DOLOKE-272478 format. One record per atom (N, C-alpha, C): residue in three letters; z, x, y. Coordinates in steps of 0.05 Angstrom, whole numbers, plus 5000, padded with zeros to 4 digits. Example, Ala and Ser with C-alpha at 12.3 -4.5 7.8 and 13.67 -1.06 7.14 Angstrom:
residues 2
ALA515652644886/ALA515652464910/ALA515652644934/SER514252574955/SER514352734979/SER515752585001/
//
This chain:
residues 297
MET615611572562/MET616411852565/MET617711952540/ASN616812182530/ASN618112312507/ASN620212502518/PHE621612642500/PHE623812822508/PHE622913032527/ASP620613152522/ASP619613362540/ASP618913252567/ASP617813012568/ASP617212882594/ASP619812842610/MET621812742595/MET624412682608/MET625712932618/THR625513142602/THR626713402610/THR625413502636/ALA622713482637/ALA621313582661/ALA622013412685/LYS622313152681/LYS623012982704/LYS625813042715/ILE627713072697/ILE630413132706/ILE630513402719/ALA629013592708/ALA629213872718/ALA628113902747/SER626013752753/SER624613832778/SER623713592796/ALA623913352787/ALA622913132803/ALA624813072827/ASP623612992849/ASP625212902872/ASP626512632865/GLY629012602874/GLY630312342869/GLY633212392861/PHE634412182850/PHE637212192842/PHE637712032817/ILE640112062806/ILE640911912782/ILE642811692790/ALA642111452782/ALA643811212788/ALA646011192767/ALA648511152775/ALA650711122757/ALA651410822753/LEU650610712731/LEU651110432724/LEU653010412701/ASP655010572700/ASP656610612675/ASP659510522678/GLN660110342696/GLN662910242697/GLN663710132670/SER666010212660/SER666910122633/SER669109922636/GLY670509862614/GLY672409642613/GLY674509652636/GLY675709882640/GLY677809902660/GLY676909862688/SER674409952695/SER673509942722/SER671609702727/THR671009552706/THR669209322709/THR670209102728/PRO672809012725/PRO673708802743/PRO673408882773/LYS674109132779/LYS673909222807/LYS671009222816/ALA669209312798/ALA666309312804/ALA665309022809/LEU666208842793/LEU665408562796/LEU666408442822/ARG669008502828/ARG670108402854/ARG668508512877/GLY667808772876/GLY666108882897/GLY663408752899/TYR662408642877/TYR659808512877/TYR660108222885/GLY662608122889/GLY663007852898/GLY663507652875/VAL664107762851/VAL664807592828/VAL667807602824/GLU669307382829/GLU672207392828/GLU673107372799/ASP675607452794/ASP676707452767/ASP676707172755/SER676906972772/SER677006692762/SER674306602751/GLU672206752756/GLU669506672746/GLU668906762718/TRP670706902706/TRP670406982678/TRP673006982664/ASP673006952637/ASP675406932621/ASP675107102596/GLY676507322595/GLY676307502572/GLY674207712575/ASP674407912558/ASP672608142559/ASP669608062556/GLU669007882537/GLU666207812532/GLU664907702557/GLN666207512570/GLN665107402595/GLN665007612617/MET667007782618/MET667007992638/MET664608172635/PHE664108262610/PHE661808432605/PHE659108292608/ASP659108022603/ASP656707872608/ASP656007872639/LYS658107852655/LYS657707842684/LYS656708122694/ILE657908332684/ILE657008592693/ILE654208652683/HIS653608552659/HIS650908602649/HIS648808452666/GLU649508212675/GLU647708062693/GLU647208232718/MET649308352729/MET649008512753/MET647208752748/ARG647708892725/ARG646109122719/ARG643109052714/CYS642708832701/CYS639908742696/CYS638508672722/ARG640008562741/ARG638808492767/ARG638008752781/ILE639708952779/ILE639009212791/ILE636609332777/VAL636609352751/VAL634509482736/VAL631809332740/GLU631909072742/GLU629408912745/GLU628408902774/SER630008992793/SER629108992820/SER626709172824/PRO624609072838/PRO622209242842/PRO622809502857/VAL625009522872/VAL625609772886/VAL627009972868/PHE627909882845/PHE629310062826/PHE627110172807/ASN626010402814/ASN623810502798/ASN623910812799/GLY622010932784/GLY622011222780/GLY620911372804/GLU620211242825/GLU619211392848/GLU621411542862/LYS623811422864/LYS626011552877/LYS628511582859/ILE628411462836/ILE630611482817/ILE629711622792/VAL630811852786/VAL629912002763/VAL631411932738/GLY633811822740/GLY635311752716/GLY637411542722/ALA638511432701/ALA640711232703/ALA642611262681/ILE645211262687/ILE647411282667/ILE648411012660/LEU648510952634/LEU649210692624/LEU651810692609/PHE653310472611/PHE655510412593/PHE654410342566/GLU656010382545/GLU655010342517/GLU653910062513/ARG655409862523/ARG654509582519/ARG652009522535/THR651609662557/THR649109622572/THR646809752556/MET647209982544/MET645210112528/MET644309932505/GLU646209792493/GLU645709612471/GLU644509352479/GLY644609292505/GLY643609032515/GLY640609032521/CYS639708802529/CYS636808762535/CYS636508642563/ASN634108672574/ASN633508532599/ASN632908242593/PRO632408072613/PRO632007792608/PRO629607732590/GLU627707922588/GLU625307882571/GLU625807992543/GLY628208092537/GLY628908182511/GLY628208472505/MET627508632526/MET626908912522/MET629509072524/PRO630109252505/PRO632509412507/PRO632609562533/ILE634909582545/ILE635209702571/ILE634209992572/PRO634810162552/PRO633610432554/PRO630610432555/GLU629410262539/GLU626410242539/GLU625410142565/ARG626809942577/ARG626009842603/ARG626110052625/LEU628210212624/LEU628410432643/LEU626110632640/ARG625510712615/ARG623410902611/ARG620710782620/SER620410522617/SER617810402625/SER617510412655/LYS619710442670/LYS619710462699/LYS619810762708/GLY619610942689/GLY619711222696/GLY622511332701/ILE624511202691/ILE627311282695/ILE628511372669/VAL629811612669/VAL630911732645/VAL633711622639/PRO634111512615/PRO636711392609/PRO638711592598/PHE641211562607/PHE643511712597/PHE645711512588/LEU647511612571/LEU649711442561/LEU652411562568/LYS654211402579/LYS657011482583/LYS658311482556/VAL659511712547/VAL660711722520/VAL663711752520/ASP664911832543/ASP667811872542/ASP669311602538/LYS671711622527/LYS673311392521/LYS675911382538/GLY675611482562/GLY677911482580/GLY679411752580/MET681611762595/MET683012022599/MET685911992592/HIS687112222586/HIS690012232583/HIS691412232610/ASP694012202610/ASP695612222635/ASP695412512645/GLU695912542671/GLU695712802683/GLU697713002672/ALA696713242667/ALA698413472659/ALA697213722670/ASN698813902681/ASN697814142694/ASN695714082715/GLY696113872730/GLY694313792751/GLY691613702743/ALA691413612717/ALA688813532707/ALA689113302687/GLN687013142685/GLN686912922665/GLN684612982646/LEU685313062621/LEU683313122601/LEU682312862588/MET680012882576/MET678912652562/MET680412602535/LYS680512352527/LYS681512282501/LYS679512372480/ASP680512382455/ASP678812462433/ASP676412262430/MET674212362419/MET671912192415/MET671012222385/PRO672512102367/PRO671812132338/PRO669112022331/GLU668011832347/GLU665411712340/GLU663111832356/LEU663612072368/LEU661612192385/LEU658912242371/ASP659012352347/ASP656512402332/ASP655012142327/ALA656511932319/ALA655211672314/ALA654011552340/ASN655511582362/ASN654511472388/ASN652011622397/CYS652011892392/CYS649612042399/CYS647211972382/ALA647711922357/ALA645511852339/ALA644311582347/ARG646011392355/ARG645111132363/ARG643511152390/ALA644611312408/ALA643311352434/ALA640511472430/LYS640311672412/LYS637811802407/LYS635811602395/GLU636811432377/GLU635111232365/GLU633911042386/LEU635410992407/LEU634510812428/LEU632910952450/GLY632411212446/GLY630811362465/GLY632311462490/VAL635011482487/VAL636611592509/VAL636311892509/PHE636312012533/PHE635912292536/PHE638412462535/GLY640512352547/GLY643012512549/GLY645412342552/THR647712482557/THR650312342558/THR651712432583/LYS654012292589/LYS655712362611/LYS658612312603/MET660412492611/MET663212452605/MET664912572628/ARG667112422634/ARG668612482659/ARG671512562653/SER672412772666/SER675212832668/SER675812912697/VAL678412922704/VAL679112952733/VAL681013182737/ILE680413352757/ILE682113562766/ILE683513462792/HIS686213462791/HIS687713372814/HIS688713592832/GLU689313822820/GLU690314052835/GLU689214312824/ALA689414522839/ALA688314782832/ALA690314932813/ASP690714812790/ASP692414942770/ASP690615092750/GLU691015352748/GLU689215512731/GLU689015412703/THR691315342691/THR691315242663/THR689814982661/GLY690414792680/GLY689214532679/GLY686214542682/VAL685214702702/VAL682414722706/VAL681014852682/ALA682215062672/ALA681015192648/ALA680815002625/ASP682914842620/ASP683014652598/ASP680814442602/ILE680514342626/ILE678514132632/ILE675714242626/VAL675014472636/VAL672314572634/VAL671714652605/ARG673714762591/ARG673314832563/ARG672814582546/GLN674414372551/GLN674014132536/GLN671314002541/GLN670514002567/GLN667813902573/GLN665714052557/MET665914312556/MET663914472542/MET664114432512/ASP666514402501/ASP666914352472/ASP665214102464/PHE665613892479/PHE664113642473/PHE661113682480/GLY660613822501/GLY657813872509/GLY656214012487/LEU657414202474/LEU656014352452/LEU655614162429/GLN657513992423/GLN657213792402/GLN654813602408/ILE654613522433/ILE652413352441/ILE649813492439/LEU649613742448/LEU647213892445/LEU646313912415/ASP648313942397/ASP647713952369/ASP646513692359/ASN647013472373/ASN645913212366/ASN643213162379/GLY642113362394/GLY639513332405/GLY639413192432/LEU641713162445/LEU641813032472/LEU642713242492/VAL642213182518/VAL643013362539/VAL645513252552/PRO647813402552/PRO650213292563/PRO650513342593/ILE651413142607/ILE652413182635/ILE655413222633/LEU656313452642/LEU659113522642/LEU660213442669/GLU662313272670/GLU663313172695/GLU666313232698/PRO667113482706/PRO669813532713/PRO670313482743/GLU670813232750/GLU671113152778/GLU673513272791/VAL673113382815/VAL675413462831/VAL676113232850/SER678513142849/SER679312912865/SER679112972895/LEU678012782910/LEU677912812939/LEU680712812951/LYS682612712937/LYS685412692947/LYS687012952941/SER685713142928/SER687213382920/SER688213532945/ASN690613632944/ASN691713792965/ASN690814082964/SER689414152942/SER688414432939/SER685514422929/ARG684014252943/ARG681314192933/ARG679514442934/ALA679514592956/ALA677814822958/ALA678415032936/GLN681015072931/GLN681815262910/GLN681015152882/ALA681314892879/ALA680514772853/ALA677514802848/GLU676014772869/GLU673114802866/GLU672315092860/ALA673715282871/ALA673215562865/ALA673915622835/LEU676215522826/LEU676915552798/LEU674915422780/LEU674015182787/LEU672115032771/LEU669515192768/LEU668515312790/LEU666115462789/LEU666415702770/ALA668615852773/ALA669016082756/ALA669116012727/ASN670515792721/ASN670815712693/ASN668115602682/ALA666615462699/ALA664115362690/ALA662115582683/LEU662015792700/LEU660316012694/LEU661116152668/GLU663716172664/GLU664716302639/GLU663916132614/GLN664215872616/GLN663715702594/GLN660715682588/LEU659015722608/LEU656115712603/LEU655215932584/GLU656816142581/GLU656116352562/GLU656116252534/ARG657416032529/ARG657515912502/ARG655015752495/VAL653415682515/VAL651015522510/VAL648915692497/PRO647815602474/PRO645815762460/PRO643315812478/GLU642016042473/GLU639616102488/GLU637515882482/GLY636115802503/GLY634115602501/GLY635115312504/LYS637815282507/LYS639015022511/LYS640015002540/GLN640314762550/GLN641314722577/GLN643314482578/VAL645214502596/VAL647014272602/VAL646614192631/MET647813972639/MET647913892666/MET650813872676/TRP651213892702/TRP653913852713/TRP653813632734/LYS655913462733/LYS656313262754/LYS658913322768/LEU658713392794/LEU661013502808/LEU661513362834/THR664013372843/THR664713272870/THR663313442890/ILE662213322911/ILE660913462933/ILE663013662944/PRO662413922945/PRO664414112952/PRO665114122981/ILE667514212987/ILE668414243015/ILE666614453029/GLU666114673016/GLU664414883027/GLU661614843016/PRO659614763033/PRO656914713024/PRO655814943007/ASN654414872987/ASN653015062969/ASN654915232952/THR657415132949/THR659215272931/THR658115302903/TYR656615092894/TYR655715092867/TYR652815202863/ALA651915352883/ALA649215472881/ALA648915642855/PRO651015792847/PRO650715952822/PRO650215782797/LEU651215532797/LEU650615352775/LEU647815242777/ILE647115162801/ILE644415052806/ILE642215252797/ASP642715502802/ASP640715712796/ASP641015822767/HIS642915732752/HIS643515852726/HIS641315762705/PRO640315942689/PRO638215862670/PRO639115672648/LYS641715652644/LYS642715462623/LYS643615202635/VAL642915152660/VAL643514902674/VAL640914752681/LEU640614512670/LEU638114362676/LEU638214252704/ARG640514142712/ARG640714032740/ARG643713992746/VAL644314012772/VAL647013952781/VAL646813712799/VAL648513512793/VAL648513262808/VAL651313212819/ALA651413042840/ALA653812992854/ALA654812712850/LEU657412682847/LEU658612412847/LEU659512342875/SER659612082880/SER660411992907/SER663512002910/GLY665011972889/GLY667812022889/GLY669611862908/GLY668711632915/GLY670211472934/GLY669211482963/TYR667311662968/TYR666011672994/TYR664411412998/SER664111323023/SER662211113029/SER659411223025/THR657411053024/THR654711143022/THR654011333044/GLU654711263069/GLU654011423092/GLU655311703090/ASP657911713084/ASP659211973082/ASP658312133059/ALA657812003036/ALA656912153012/ALA654212273018/CYS652412123030/CYS649712233036/CYS649912453056/SER651612423076/SER651912633097/SER652912893084/GLU654812883067/GLU655913123054/GLU654013233034/LEU652613073019/LEU650713162999/LEU648413323011/ALA647513223034/ALA645113343047/ALA645613633055/LYS648113723056/LYS648813993063/LYS648514183040/ASN648014083016/ASN648014242992/ASN645214262980/LYS644014502982/LYS641314552972/LYS641214532942/GLY639314372932/GLY638814352903/GLY640614162888/MET642514042901/MET644413852888/MET643413572894/ILE643113402874/ILE642213132878/ILE644412932871/ALA644112692880/ALA646212492877/ALA646212372849/SER648612292840/SER648912112818/SER651211922826/PHE650511732843/PHE652411562856/PHE652711292842/SER655211182842/SER655710912833/SER656510742857/ARG658910792868/ARG659710642892/ARG657810682915/GLY656810922918/GLY655010982940/GLY652410832938/LEU651710742914/LEU649210592909/LEU649710292911/LEU652010202901/LEU652409912896/LEU654209772916/GLN655309922935/GLN657509812951/GLN656709562968/ASP654209532975/ASP653509302992/ASP652009082978/LEU651809102951/LEU650508892935/LEU652408662930/ARG651408422932/ARG653108182927/ARG651607982910/ALA653107842893/ALA652007652874/ALA650607422889/MET651707352912/MET650707112926/MET648207172943/GLN647407422944/GLN645007492960/GLN642507372946/SER640607292963/SER638007212952/SER636607452940/ASP634607412924/ASP633207642913/ASP632007822935/ALA631007702956/ALA629907852978/ALA632108022991/GLU634407902996/GLU636708043008/GLU637708262990/PHE637908202964/PHE638908392945/PHE637008632943/ASP634408582941/ASP632508802939/ASP632508972964/ALA632708842988/ALA632708993013/ALA635209173015/THR637509063007/THR640009213008/THR639909442989/LEU639009392964/LEU638809602944/LEU636809812953/GLY634509722964/GLY632509912973/GLY633410092995/ASP635109983013/ASP636110143035/ASP638010353024/ALA639710283005/ALA641510482993/ALA639910702978/ILE637910612963/ILE636210802948/ILE634911002968/ASP633810892990/ASP632511073009/ASP634411273021/ARG636811193028/ARG638811373040/ARG639611583020/ILE640111502995/ILE641011692975/ILE638811882967/TYR636411782965/TYR634011952960/TYR633712162982/ASP633812073007/ASP633512263029/ASP635612483029/ALA638112413022/ALA640212613021/ALA639712802997/SER638612702976/SER638212862952/SER635913062955/VAL634013002972/VAL631713182976/VAL632013343001/ALA634213303016/ALA634513433042/ALA634813733039/GLY636113813017/GLY636614103013/GLY634114253004/
//
């Protein structure tokens, strides 16, 4: 797939985007969920080797293919890694009809004004250049809105777009992810503020260019319809945000035109000790449920 092929697939193909981008801070939790205890690895290198084995097992599964999965978001070390046959992971994904994305954020600051902004990314241009060299289509970066604070929400969305425009200048398509916490006491109001700020910031996107949004499934279904229909938005995808697979799929199905980009919702029942047949069946069941929810609207 070339860039135009990948653009067309992301824009209109049925399916969802798999989030395989757990980074250093969230990797131990992801491994424990997979059934790999902390005692089974020693130090960051072994930890990343373990998570890479898990991701390769997912990517190489016959049920993980472009029929129901349109894209996959990778951690930087996964992007730089290879499958057991020595093929770079982004190339392996494209060979299966899956569009590769790269997680580029470097974590978040502490909460201020009800929001956690992203830390600076001084190497963003270099990371984008490397991703483009490996045939990656786009990027993803996450910040979190905890409360409906007008200043905090505006700062979050403006920062997302600041980096998004830089990524567009590097020839990649950014996924902007200003997550609204499911634990927020003012979630509905925060989502309304997010929508208003997102529409305002889209005015900064040059004509002929598009960004993507990755958003918490809203309390009020179809809240984000104006973004889904916007000419400067390639696609709007949903994060599972701590929902179980069942609950995330149920909530997502209420939102027309919004597709999944789940991590926990995709991986929660996978275990290292499963046989290949059990692993593939479990992964296939999750893929089917998430696909059905993504096309329900």
